[in-house]
C-alpha positions in Angstrom: -78.0 -116.8 -5.6 -79.8 -119.3 -3.4 -79.8 -123.0 -3.0 -83.0 -125.1 -2.8 -83.3 -124.4 1.0 -83.3 -120.7 0.4 -79.8 -120.2 1.7 -77.6 -117.7 -0.1 -74.7 -119.7 -1.6 -72.6 -116.6 -2.3 -71.8 -114.4 0.6 -70.0 -111.0 0.0 -68.4 -109.0 2.8 -66.5 -105.8 3.0 -64.6 -104.1 5.9 -65.4 -100.7 7.2 -63.0 -98.1 8.5 -62.7 -100.0 11.8 -61.9 -103.2 9.9 -65.2 -104.7 10.9 -66.8 -107.0 8.3 -70.3 -106.3 7.1 -72.3 -108.4 4.6 -73.3 -106.7 1.4 -75.6 -107.7 -1.4 -73.4 -107.2 -4.4 -69.8 -108.0 -5.4 -67.6 -104.9 -5.0 -63.9 -104.2 -5.4 -61.8 -105.1 -2.3 -64.6 -107.4 -1.0 -64.4 -111.0 0.2 -66.6 -113.5 -1.7 -67.4 -116.7 0.1 -68.9 -119.6 -1.9 -70.2 -122.9 -0.5 -72.6 -125.5 -1.9 -71.8 -124.2 -5.3 -71.8 -125.7 -8.8 -70.5 -124.7 -12.2 -73.3 -122.2 -12.6 -72.3 -120.2 -9.5 -68.7 -120.3 -10.5 -69.4 -118.9 -13.9 -71.5 -116.2 -12.3 -68.7 -115.1 -10.0 -66.2 -115.3 -12.9 -68.3 -112.8 -14.9 -68.6 -110.4 -12.0 -64.9 -110.5 -11.1 -63.2 -111.2 -14.4 -61.3 -114.0 -12.8 -60.6 -117.0 -15.1 -63.5 -119.4 -14.8 -61.3 -122.4 -15.4 -59.3 -121.5 -12.3 -62.4 -121.4 -10.2 -63.7 -124.7 -11.6 -60.6 -126.4 -10.2 -62.6 -126.4 -6.9 -65.3 -128.7 -8.3 -62.9 -131.6 -7.8 -63.2 -132.8 -4.2 -59.9 -134.6 -4.6 -57.9 -131.5 -5.5 -54.6 -131.5 -3.6 -53.0 -128.6 -1.7 -51.1 -126.4 -4.2 -50.7 -122.9 -5.7 -51.6 -122.0 -9.2 -51.3 -118.5 -10.8 -53.3 -117.6 -13.9 -54.0 -114.2 -15.5 -53.1 -112.1 -12.5 -55.1 -114.3 -10.1 -53.7 -116.8 -7.6 -55.4 -119.9 -6.5 -54.2 -121.4 -3.2 -55.6 -124.8 -2.3 -55.3 -126.3 1.1 -57.0 -129.3 2.7 -59.7 -128.7 5.3 -60.6 -131.4 7.8 -64.3 -132.2 8.5 -66.1 -134.7 10.6 -68.4 -137.3 9.2 -70.7 -139.6 11.2 -68.1 -142.3 11.8 -64.7 -140.8 10.8 -62.8 -137.7 9.7 -62.0 -136.7 6.1 -60.5 -133.8 4.3 -61.6 -131.7 1.3 -60.1 -128.8 -0.6 -60.6 -125.2 0.4 -59.6 -122.7 -2.3 -58.5 -119.1 -1.7 -58.5 -117.0 -4.9 -56.6 -113.7 -4.7 -56.6 -111.0 -7.4 -55.9 -107.3 -7.2 -59.6 -106.4 -6.6 -61.0 -109.4 -4.8 -60.3 -112.2 -2.4 -62.5 -115.3 -2.7 -62.9 -118.5 -0.7 -64.4 -121.6 -2.2 -65.3 -124.7 -0.1 -68.2 -127.1 -0.3 -68.2 -127.5 3.5 -66.9 -124.1 4.4 -70.1 -122.6 5.9 -69.4 -123.5 9.5 -65.7 -123.0 9.2 -66.0 -119.4 8.0 -68.8 -118.7 10.5 -66.3 -119.2 13.3 -63.8 -116.9 11.6 -66.5 -114.3 11.2 -67.2 -114.5 14.9 -63.5 -114.1 15.7 -63.4 -111.0 13.5 -59.9 -111.7 12.2 -60.6 -111.6 8.4 -59.9 -108.3 6.6 -60.4 -108.6 2.8 -58.1 -105.6 2.0 -55.2 -107.3 3.8 -55.0 -110.4 1.6 -51.8 -111.9 2.9 -53.0 -111.7 6.5 -56.4 -113.0 5.4 -54.8 -116.1 3.8 -52.6 -116.8 6.8 -55.5 -116.5 9.2 -57.3 -119.2 7.2 -54.3 -121.4 7.3 -54.0 -120.9 11.1 -57.6 -121.7 11.6 -57.3 -124.9 9.5 -54.3 -126.0 11.5 -56.2 -125.4 14.8 -59.1 -127.4 13.5 -56.7 -130.3 12.7 -55.4 -130.1 16.3 -59.0 -130.1 17.7 -60.0 -133.2 15.7 -56.7 -135.0 16.6 -57.5 -134.4 20.3 -60.9 -136.0 19.6 -59.2 -139.0 17.9 -57.0 -139.3 21.0 -60.1 -139.5 23.2 -61.5 -142.2 20.9 -58.2 -144.2 21.2 -58.5 -144.0 25.0 -62.1 -145.3 24.9 -60.9 -148.2 22.7 -58.2 -149.1 25.2 -60.6 -149.3 28.1 -62.5 -152.3 26.9 -59.8 -153.9 24.7 -59.0 -156.5 27.3 -62.6 -157.9 27.1 -62.7 -157.9 23.3 -63.7 -161.2 21.5 -65.0 -159.9 18.2 -64.0 -157.5 15.4 -66.3 -154.6 16.2 -63.6 -152.5 17.9 -61.2 -153.3 15.0 -63.7 -151.7 12.6 -63.6 -148.6 14.8 -59.8 -148.6 14.8 -59.8 -149.0 11.0 -61.9 -145.8 10.7 -59.5 -143.9 13.0 -56.6 -145.2 10.9 -58.2 -143.9 7.7 -58.8 -140.6 9.3 -55.1 -140.3 10.4 -54.0 -141.2 6.8 -56.1 -138.4 5.4 -54.8 -136.0 8.0 -51.1 -136.8 7.6 -51.2 -136.5 3.8 -53.3 -133.3 3.9 -51.1 -131.7 6.6 -47.9 -132.5 4.8 -49.2 -130.9 1.6 -50.5 -127.9 3.5 -47.0 -127.5 4.9 -45.5 -127.3 1.4 -48.0 -124.5 0.5 -47.1 -122.6 3.6 -43.4 -122.8 2.9 -44.0 -121.5 -0.6 -46.0 -118.5 0.8 -43.3 -118.0 3.4 -40.7 -117.5 0.6 -42.6 -114.2 -0.2 -42.9 -114.9 -4.0 -46.6 -115.7 -4.0 -47.9 -113.0 -1.6 -46.1 -110.0 -0.2 -45.1 -110.6 3.5 -44.9 -107.8 6.0 -43.3 -108.1 9.5 -46.6 -108.8 11.2 -47.4 -111.4 8.5 -44.2 -113.2 9.2 -45.0 -113.6 12.8 -48.5 -114.9 12.0 -47.0 -117.2 9.4 -44.6 -118.7 11.9 -47.6 -119.4 14.2 -49.4 -121.1 11.3 -46.4 -123.2 10.5 -45.8 -124.2 14.1 -49.5 -125.2 14.5 -49.3 -127.3 11.3 -46.1 -129.0 12.4 -47.6 -129.7 15.7 -50.6 -131.3 14.0 -48.3 -133.4 11.8 -46.4 -134.6 14.9 -49.6 -135.5 16.7 -50.9 -137.4 13.6 -47.7 -139.3 13.3 -47.7 -140.1 17.1 -51.3 -141.3 17.0 -50.8 -143.4 13.9 -47.8 -145.2 15.7 -50.0 -145.7 18.8 -52.8 -147.0 16.6 -50.5 -149.5 14.9 -49.4 -150.7 18.3 -52.9 -150.8 19.6 -54.2 -152.7 16.6 -51.5 -155.3 17.0 -52.2 -155.7 20.7 -55.9 -155.8 20.0 -55.5 -158.7 17.6 -53.3 -160.6 20.0 -55.9 -160.0 22.9 -58.8 -161.2 20.7 -56.9 -164.4 19.8 -55.9 -164.9 23.5 -59.5 -164.3 24.7 -60.9 -166.7 22.2 -58.4 -169.3 23.2 -59.4 -168.9 26.8 -63.1 -169.4 25.8 -62.3 -172.5 23.8 -60.1 -173.9 26.6 -63.0 -173.4 29.1 -65.6 -174.9 26.8 -63.3 -177.9 26.1 -62.7 -178.5 29.8 -66.4 -178.2 30.6 -67.1 -180.7 27.8 -64.6 -183.2 29.2 -66.0 -182.8 32.8 -69.6 -183.5 31.6 -68.4 -186.4 29.4 -67.4 -188.4 32.5 -71.0 -189.1 33.8 -72.0 -190.0 30.3 -69.1 -192.5 30.1 -69.9 -194.0 33.5 -73.5 -194.4 32.5 -72.6 -195.9 29.2 -70.3 -198.5 30.7 -72.8 -199.5 33.4 -75.6 -199.6 30.9 -74.0 -202.2 28.7 -75.7 -205.6 28.4 -73.1 -207.4 30.6 -73.2 -209.2 33.9 -72.2 -207.0 36.8 -72.5 -209.5 39.6 -73.9 -208.4 42.9 -74.1 -204.8 41.6 -77.1 -205.7 39.4 -79.1 -206.6 42.5 -77.9 -203.8 44.8 -80.6 -201.5 46.1 -78.2 -198.5 46.1 -76.8 -199.1 42.6 -78.2 -196.0 41.0 -77.3 -193.5 43.8 -73.8 -195.2 43.8 -73.4 -194.6 40.1 -74.4 -190.9 40.6 -72.0 -190.6 43.5 -69.1 -192.1 41.5 -69.9 -189.9 38.4 -70.0 -186.8 40.7 -66.8 -187.8 42.4 -64.9 -188.4 39.2 -66.2 -185.1 37.8 -65.1 -183.1 40.8 -61.7 -184.8 40.7 -61.2 -184.0 37.0 -62.3 -180.4 37.6 -59.8 -180.1 40.4 -57.0 -181.4 38.2 -57.9 -179.0 35.4 -58.1 -176.0 37.7 -54.8 -176.9 39.3 -53.1 -177.0 35.9 -55.0 -173.9 34.7 -56.8 -175.8 32.0 -60.2 -174.6 33.1 
């Protein structure tokens, strides 16, 4: 089946004797079925071909589905949260792995690029369903770590110009980072619970090699959780510092403007006093009256400026 751009929305793969994946044109037993950009029609089609309960597959139509495990009619649905990058932030969405005796299926609306990388790495073997599942978990945890490193770089960029900040533009960027970290923390925590259930060996059979791989996936996931917690604490501190610096910088600007206003008010006051309709004696007839007024105004302005600078008011 194809989408409006002519891209096949259902990819089917099988492994050969050398455990190398090859794409095939029909759904066969012990194959891997990969769905992306799907709707209810595609899910019903796959359900008919595999005899997997359609209602189980349709759980993945909900983009707010949380990480969990559900077993129905000899088929197991494992949902984990996959991170992805948007234009301004990071979010998560559900990735479903459906396992039955005959098939293994992955369902994710944004899974095309994610599984393209796994295909290049050549680590997915449809006949080894437990290993397949753990490899997906391991890749997801690695992707979280990659995006968290990018978030760290963004935090460093924010710190570089935080001292010059006088508006809320950077705060908006920090807010986007905070939202991303909240998504990541919640998703990583729920993914960890699913991993622990699989580790118990009641959902999928675990062999010795699977246990080693599972430990790696759990370690990667815990590391991602620790990083997300650390960056969220750093972000909270940075946001508080940022708000204080903005307030301080604005106060400095207001202090400067107030001082300049006072300095420029002095010539105005002198001119106002001397321009009143009152008798000033000999000064009215003095030839140097105007230059004298300018000199007095300038002298007073310089004196006030000196006092303000000395007291750090300007």
